[in-house]
N, CA, C and O atoms as a CHARMM CRD file, in Angstrom:
* protein
*
  212
    1    1 MET  N     84.33300 108.44600 110.43200 PROA 1      0.00000
    2    1 MET  CA    85.07700 108.39900 111.68200 PROA 1      0.00000
    3    1 MET  C     85.20800 109.79800 112.28200 PROA 1      0.00000
    4    1 MET  O     85.09900 109.96300 113.49700 PROA 1      0.00000
    5    2 LEU  N     85.43800 110.80100 111.44400 PROA 2      0.00000
    6    2 LEU  CA    85.54900 112.16600 111.95500 PROA 2      0.00000
    7    2 LEU  C     84.21700 112.63700 112.52900 PROA 2      0.00000
    8    2 LEU  O     84.18800 113.33200 113.54400 PROA 2      0.00000
    9    3 LEU  N     83.12100 112.26300 111.88700 PROA 3      0.00000
   10    3 LEU  CA    81.80400 112.62000 112.40900 PROA 3      0.00000
   11    3 LEU  C     81.56700 111.95900 113.76000 PROA 3      0.00000
   12    3 LEU  O     80.98700 112.56700 114.65900 PROA 3      0.00000
   13    4 THR  N     82.01100 110.73000 113.90300 PROA 4      0.00000
   14    4 THR  CA    81.87100 110.02000 115.18200 PROA 4      0.00000
   15    4 THR  C     82.64400 110.72500 116.28300 PROA 4      0.00000
   16    4 THR  O     82.12000 110.93000 117.37800 PROA 4      0.00000
   17    5 ILE  N     83.88100 111.09600 116.00100 PROA 5      0.00000
   18    5 ILE  CA    84.70800 111.76900 117.00800 PROA 5      0.00000
   19    5 ILE  C     84.08000 113.10300 117.39700 PROA 5      0.00000
   20    5 ILE  O     84.04900 113.46100 118.57500 PROA 5      0.00000
   21    6 THR  N     83.57700 113.84000 116.40100 PROA 6      0.00000
   22    6 THR  CA    82.95900 115.13400 116.68500 PROA 6      0.00000
   23    6 THR  C     81.70700 114.96700 117.53600 PROA 6      0.00000
   24    6 THR  O     81.51900 115.67800 118.52300 PROA 6      0.00000
   25    7 GLU  N     80.85900 114.02800 117.15100 PROA 7      0.00000
   26    7 GLU  CA    79.60800 113.82700 117.89900 PROA 7      0.00000
   27    7 GLU  C     79.86700 113.32300 119.31600 PROA 7      0.00000
   28    7 GLU  O     79.19500 113.75500 120.25300 PROA 7      0.00000
   29    8 MET  N     80.82100 112.42500 119.48600 PROA 8      0.00000
   30    8 MET  CA    81.08700 111.86400 120.80400 PROA 8      0.00000
   31    8 MET  C     81.76400 112.88100 121.72700 PROA 8      0.00000
   32    8 MET  O     81.61700 112.79300 122.94600 PROA 8      0.00000
   33    9 THR  N     82.51100 113.85500 121.16200 PROA 9      0.00000
   34    9 THR  CA    83.12700 114.85600 122.02000 PROA 9      0.00000
   35    9 THR  C     82.13100 115.93100 122.42000 PROA 9      0.00000
   36    9 THR  O     82.17700 116.44600 123.53700 PROA 9      0.00000
   37   10 ILE  N     81.23200 116.26800 121.50700 PROA 10     0.00000
   38   10 ILE  CA    80.24300 117.29800 121.83700 PROA 10     0.00000
   39   10 ILE  C     79.24100 116.76100 122.85800 PROA 10     0.00000
   40   10 ILE  O     78.98900 117.39600 123.88200 PROA 10     0.00000
   41   11 ASN  N     78.66900 115.58100 122.57100 PROA 11     0.00000
   42   11 ASN  CA    77.65100 115.01100 123.45900 PROA 11     0.00000
   43   11 ASN  C     77.78700 113.49600 123.44500 PROA 11     0.00000
   44   11 ASN  O     77.29000 112.85300 122.52100 PROA 11     0.00000
   45   12 PRO  N     78.45000 112.89700 124.44800 PROA 12     0.00000
   46   12 PRO  CA    78.68500 111.44900 124.44600 PROA 12     0.00000
   47   12 PRO  C     77.40900 110.61200 124.51100 PROA 12     0.00000
   48   12 PRO  O     77.42600 109.43600 124.14700 PROA 12     0.00000
   49   13 MET  N     76.31600 111.19600 124.96500 PROA 13     0.00000
   50   13 MET  CA    75.07300 110.43500 125.06500 PROA 13     0.00000
   51   13 MET  C     74.24100 110.51300 123.78700 PROA 13     0.00000
   52   13 MET  O     73.15100 109.94600 123.72900 PROA 13     0.00000
   53   14 PHE  N     74.74100 111.20800 122.76300 PROA 14     0.00000
   54   14 PHE  CA    74.00500 111.36700 121.51300 PROA 14     0.00000
   55   14 PHE  C     74.06400 110.07000 120.71500 PROA 14     0.00000
   56   14 PHE  O     75.14600 109.54400 120.45800 PROA 14     0.00000
   57   15 TYR  N     72.91600 109.56100 120.32900 PROA 15     0.00000
   58   15 TYR  CA    72.84100 108.24200 119.70400 PROA 15     0.00000
   59   15 TYR  C     73.41500 108.20600 118.29400 PROA 15     0.00000
   60   15 TYR  O     73.90300 107.16500 117.85300 PROA 15     0.00000
   61   16 VAL  N     73.36500 109.32100 117.58300 PROA 16     0.00000
   62   16 VAL  CA    73.90300 109.33500 116.22100 PROA 16     0.00000
   63   16 VAL  C     75.40400 109.07300 116.24100 PROA 16     0.00000
   64   16 VAL  O     75.92700 108.39200 115.35800 PROA 16     0.00000
   65   17 GLY  N     76.09900 109.60700 117.23800 PROA 17     0.00000
   66   17 GLY  CA    77.53800 109.34800 117.35000 PROA 17     0.00000
   67   17 GLY  C     77.83400 107.88200 117.57400 PROA 17     0.00000
   68   17 GLY  O     78.79700 107.34700 117.02300 PROA 17     0.00000
   69   18 ARG  N     77.01300 107.22800 118.37900 PROA 18     0.00000
   70   18 ARG  CA    77.21200 105.79000 118.61800 PROA 18     0.00000
   71   18 ARG  C     76.91200 104.97700 117.36800 PROA 18     0.00000
   72   18 ARG  O     77.60500 104.00500 117.07000 PROA 18     0.00000
   73   19 ILE  N     75.87400 105.38000 116.63500 PROA 19     0.00000
   74   19 ILE  CA    75.52400 104.66200 115.39800 PROA 19     0.00000
   75   19 ILE  C     76.64800 104.78600 114.38600 PROA 19     0.00000
   76   19 ILE  O     77.03300 103.80000 113.75900 PROA 19     0.00000
   77   20 PHE  N     77.18000 106.00200 114.22200 PROA 20     0.00000
   78   20 PHE  CA    78.28300 106.18900 113.28000 PROA 20     0.00000
   79   20 PHE  C     79.54800 105.46900 113.74800 PROA 20     0.00000
   80   20 PHE  O     80.34500 105.02400 112.92300 PROA 20     0.00000
   81   21 LEU  N     79.73700 105.35000 115.05400 PROA 21     0.00000
   82   21 LEU  CA    80.87700 104.60700 115.57200 PROA 21     0.00000
   83   21 LEU  C     80.76900 103.13700 115.18700 PROA 21     0.00000
   84   21 LEU  O     81.74900 102.54200 114.73800 PROA 21     0.00000
   85   22 VAL  N     79.59900 102.54900 115.35700 PROA 22     0.00000
   86   22 VAL  CA    79.38800 101.15000 114.98500 PROA 22     0.00000
   87   22 VAL  C     79.54900 100.97200 113.47900 PROA 22     0.00000
   88   22 VAL  O     80.17500 100.01100 113.03000 PROA 22     0.00000
   89   23 LEU  N     78.98800 101.89100 112.70100 PROA 23     0.00000
   90   23 LEU  CA    79.10500 101.78500 111.24300 PROA 23     0.00000
   91   23 LEU  C     80.56000 101.90700 110.79100 PROA 23     0.00000
   92   23 LEU  O     80.99000 101.17700 109.89800 PROA 23     0.00000
   93   24 SER  N     81.31500 102.81000 111.38900 PROA 24     0.00000
   94   24 SER  CA    82.70900 102.97400 110.97600 PROA 24     0.00000
   95   24 SER  C     83.54500 101.75500 111.34900 PROA 24     0.00000
   96   24 SER  O     84.44700 101.37600 110.60300 PROA 24     0.00000
   97   25 VAL  N     83.25800 101.13700 112.49300 PROA 25     0.00000
   98   25 VAL  CA    83.98200  99.92200 112.87700 PROA 25     0.00000
   99   25 VAL  C     83.62900  98.78500 111.91600 PROA 25     0.00000
  100   25 VAL  O     84.51100  98.03700 111.49400 PROA 25     0.00000
  101   26 LEU  N     82.34700  98.65100 111.56800 PROA 26     0.00000
  102   26 LEU  CA    81.95300  97.60300 110.62200 PROA 26     0.00000
  103   26 LEU  C     82.59500  97.81200 109.25900 PROA 26     0.00000
  104   26 LEU  O     83.05300  96.85100 108.64100 PROA 26     0.00000
  105   27 ILE  N     82.63600  99.03400 108.78800 PROA 27     0.00000
  106   27 ILE  CA    83.26300  99.31500 107.49500 PROA 27     0.00000
  107   27 ILE  C     84.75200  99.00700 107.55200 PROA 27     0.00000
  108   27 ILE  O     85.30200  98.46600 106.59200 PROA 27     0.00000
  109   28 ALA  N     85.41800  99.34200 108.65600 PROA 28     0.00000
  110   28 ALA  CA    86.84900  99.06500 108.78700 PROA 28     0.00000
  111   28 ALA  C     87.11400  97.56000 108.79600 PROA 28     0.00000
  112   28 ALA  O     88.06700  97.09600 108.17000 PROA 28     0.00000
  113   29 VAL  N     86.27500  96.79100 109.50400 PROA 29     0.00000
  114   29 VAL  CA    86.45200  95.33900 109.54500 PROA 29     0.00000
  115   29 VAL  C     86.20200  94.73000 108.17200 PROA 29     0.00000
  116   29 VAL  O     86.96900  93.87700 107.72500 PROA 29     0.00000
  117   30 LEU  N     85.13900  95.15700 107.49900 PROA 30     0.00000
  118   30 LEU  CA    84.84200  94.62500 106.16500 PROA 30     0.00000
  119   30 LEU  C     85.92500  94.99400 105.16100 PROA 30     0.00000
  120   30 LEU  O     86.27100  94.17900 104.30600 PROA 30     0.00000
  121   31 ALA  N     86.46200  96.19500 105.24900 PROA 31     0.00000
  122   31 ALA  CA    87.54800  96.59900 104.35500 PROA 31     0.00000
  123   31 ALA  C     88.79900  95.76200 104.61700 PROA 31     0.00000
  124   31 ALA  O     89.49400  95.37400 103.67800 PROA 31     0.00000
  125   32 GLY  N     89.08700  95.48500 105.88100 PROA 32     0.00000
  126   32 GLY  CA    90.24000  94.64000 106.20900 PROA 32     0.00000
  127   32 GLY  C     90.07400  93.22100 105.70400 PROA 32     0.00000
  128   32 GLY  O     91.01200  92.63500 105.16300 PROA 32     0.00000
  129   33 LEU  N     88.87700  92.66400 105.87800 PROA 33     0.00000
  130   33 LEU  CA    88.62500  91.31700 105.37100 PROA 33     0.00000
  131   33 LEU  C     88.68000  91.26800 103.85200 PROA 33     0.00000
  132   33 LEU  O     89.18600  90.30400 103.27800 PROA 33     0.00000
  133   34 ASN  N     88.16400  92.29900 103.20200 PROA 34     0.00000
  134   34 ASN  CA    88.22300  92.34500 101.74400 PROA 34     0.00000
  135   34 ASN  C     89.66700  92.45900 101.25900 PROA 34     0.00000
  136   34 ASN  O     90.02600  91.86000 100.24500 PROA 34     0.00000
  137   35 PHE  N     90.49300  93.21400 101.96600 PROA 35     0.00000
  138   35 PHE  CA    91.89900  93.33800 101.60300 PROA 35     0.00000
  139   35 PHE  C     92.62000  91.99800 101.74100 PROA 35     0.00000
  140   35 PHE  O     93.38900  91.60900 100.86100 PROA 35     0.00000
  141   36 VAL  N     92.37200  91.29900 102.84100 PROA 36     0.00000
  142   36 VAL  CA    93.00100  89.99600 103.04800 PROA 36     0.00000
  143   36 VAL  C     92.52300  89.00400 101.99100 PROA 36     0.00000
  144   36 VAL  O     93.32000  88.23100 101.46000 PROA 36     0.00000
  145   37 LYS  N     91.23300  89.02200 101.68500 PROA 37     0.00000
  146   37 LYS  CA    90.67900  88.10000 100.69000 PROA 37     0.00000
  147   37 LYS  C     91.26700  88.35200  99.30300 PROA 37     0.00000
  148   37 LYS  O     91.56200  87.40500  98.57400 PROA 37     0.00000
  149   38 SER  N     91.43700  89.61300  98.93900 PROA 38     0.00000
  150   38 SER  CA    91.94700  89.92600  97.60300 PROA 38     0.00000
  151   38 SER  C     93.44000  89.64100  97.48000 PROA 38     0.00000
  152   38 SER  O     93.93400  89.43200  96.37200 PROA 38     0.00000
  153   39 ASN  N     94.16900  89.62700  98.59600 PROA 39     0.00000
  154   39 ASN  CA    95.61000  89.38700  98.53700 PROA 39     0.00000
  155   39 ASN  C     96.01000  88.00100  99.02400 PROA 39     0.00000
  156   39 ASN  O     97.20000  87.72300  99.17700 PROA 39     0.00000
  157   40 TRP  N     95.04600  87.13600  99.26900 PROA 40     0.00000
  158   40 TRP  CA    95.32800  85.80800  99.78200 PROA 40     0.00000
  159   40 TRP  C     95.96900  84.95900  98.69400 PROA 40     0.00000
  160   40 TRP  O     95.45300  84.87900  97.57900 PROA 40     0.00000
  161   41 ARG  N     97.07400  84.33600  99.01000 PROA 41     0.00000
  162   41 ARG  CA    97.75000  83.43100  98.07100 PROA 41     0.00000
  163   41 ARG  C     98.07900  82.14500  98.81000 PROA 41     0.00000
  164   41 ARG  O     98.71400  82.16600  99.86500 PROA 41     0.00000
  165   42 PHE  N     97.64600  81.03100  98.25000 PROA 42     0.00000
  166   42 PHE  CA    97.96400  79.73900  98.83500 PROA 42     0.00000
  167   42 PHE  C     99.32000  79.30700  98.30400 PROA 42     0.00000
  168   42 PHE  O     99.51000  79.19500  97.09300 PROA 42     0.00000
  169   43 VAL  N    100.26300  79.06500  99.20700 PROA 43     0.00000
  170   43 VAL  CA   101.61500  78.67000  98.82000 PROA 43     0.00000
  171   43 VAL  C    101.75600  77.18000  99.06400 PROA 43     0.00000
  172   43 VAL  O    101.62100  76.70700 100.19300 PROA 43     0.00000
  173   44 ASN  N    102.02600  76.45100  98.00400 PROA 44     0.00000
  174   44 ASN  CA   102.23700  75.01800  98.10700 PROA 44     0.00000
  175   44 ASN  C    103.67700  74.76700  98.55500 PROA 44     0.00000
  176   44 ASN  O    104.59100  75.43400  98.06900 PROA 44     0.00000
  177   45 GLU  N    103.89500  73.83700  99.45500 PROA 45     0.00000
  178   45 GLU  CA   105.23500  73.58100  99.96900 PROA 45     0.00000
  179   45 GLU  C    106.15500  73.03100  98.88100 PROA 45     0.00000
  180   45 GLU  O    107.37200  73.19200  98.97200 PROA 45     0.00000
  181   46 ASP  N    105.60300  72.39000  97.86200 PROA 46     0.00000
  182   46 ASP  CA   106.42500  71.83800  96.78600 PROA 46     0.00000
  183   46 ASP  C    106.96400  72.91900  95.86100 PROA 46     0.00000
  184   46 ASP  O    107.85900  72.64900  95.06000 PROA 46     0.00000
  185   47 ASP  N    106.44300  74.12600  95.95200 PROA 47     0.00000
  186   47 ASP  CA   106.90400  75.20300  95.06700 PROA 47     0.00000
  187   47 ASP  C    108.32600  75.64300  95.42100 PROA 47     0.00000
  188   47 ASP  O    109.01300  76.23000  94.58500 PROA 47     0.00000
  189   48 ASP  N    108.76900  75.37000  96.63300 PROA 48     0.00000
  190   48 ASP  CA   110.11300  75.79300  97.02600 PROA 48     0.00000
  191   48 ASP  C    111.19500  74.84400  96.49500 PROA 48     0.00000
  192   48 ASP  O    112.37100  75.20800  96.45300 PROA 48     0.00000
  193   49 LEU  N    110.81000  73.65200  96.09700 PROA 49     0.00000
  194   49 LEU  CA   111.76400  72.67300  95.60400 PROA 49     0.00000
  195   49 LEU  C    112.11900  72.94900  94.15200 PROA 49     0.00000
  196   49 LEU  O    111.27000  73.40000  93.38300 PROA 49     0.00000
  197   50 PRO  N    113.36500  72.68500  93.76700 PROA 50     0.00000
  198   50 PRO  CA   113.73900  72.87500  92.35300 PROA 50     0.00000
  199   50 PRO  C    113.06300  71.81400  91.48000 PROA 50     0.00000
  200   50 PRO  O    112.74100  70.71900  91.94200 PROA 50     0.00000
  201   51 ASP  N    112.85900  72.15900  90.22700 PROA 51     0.00000
  202   51 ASP  CA   112.22800  71.21300  89.30000 PROA 51     0.00000
  203   51 ASP  C    113.16100  70.04500  89.01300 PROA 51     0.00000
  204   51 ASP  O    114.33500  70.26100  88.71500 PROA 51     0.00000
  205   52 PRO  N    112.66600  68.81500  89.09700 PROA 52     0.00000
  206   52 PRO  CA   113.52000  67.64700  88.79500 PROA 52     0.00000
  207   52 PRO  C    113.75100  67.53400  87.28000 PROA 52     0.00000
  208   52 PRO  O    112.81000  67.51500  86.48700 PROA 52     0.00000
  209   53 GLU  N    115.02100  67.46100  86.91400 PROA 53     0.00000
  210   53 GLU  CA   115.34800  67.32100  85.48300 PROA 53     0.00000
  211   53 GLU  C    116.34000  66.21400  85.25900 PROA 53     0.00000
  212   53 GLU  O    116.73000  65.95500  84.12100 PROA 53     0.00000
C-alpha cells in the first residue's frame, strides 16, 4: 500500500502504481474474507433456552 501511494503521488499515470493498487485491494478483500471465515460461528436459536430437566 505504501508503494502504491508513493508511485501514484510521483506519477499518477505510472502503470506499476495502478497494478500495486489493484493487488493491495485484492489482498485486503481476501484477508477480510479469510478473517470472517475463520471467526464465523453459527448460533442455533435453541441454544438460548435453558436445558429442560
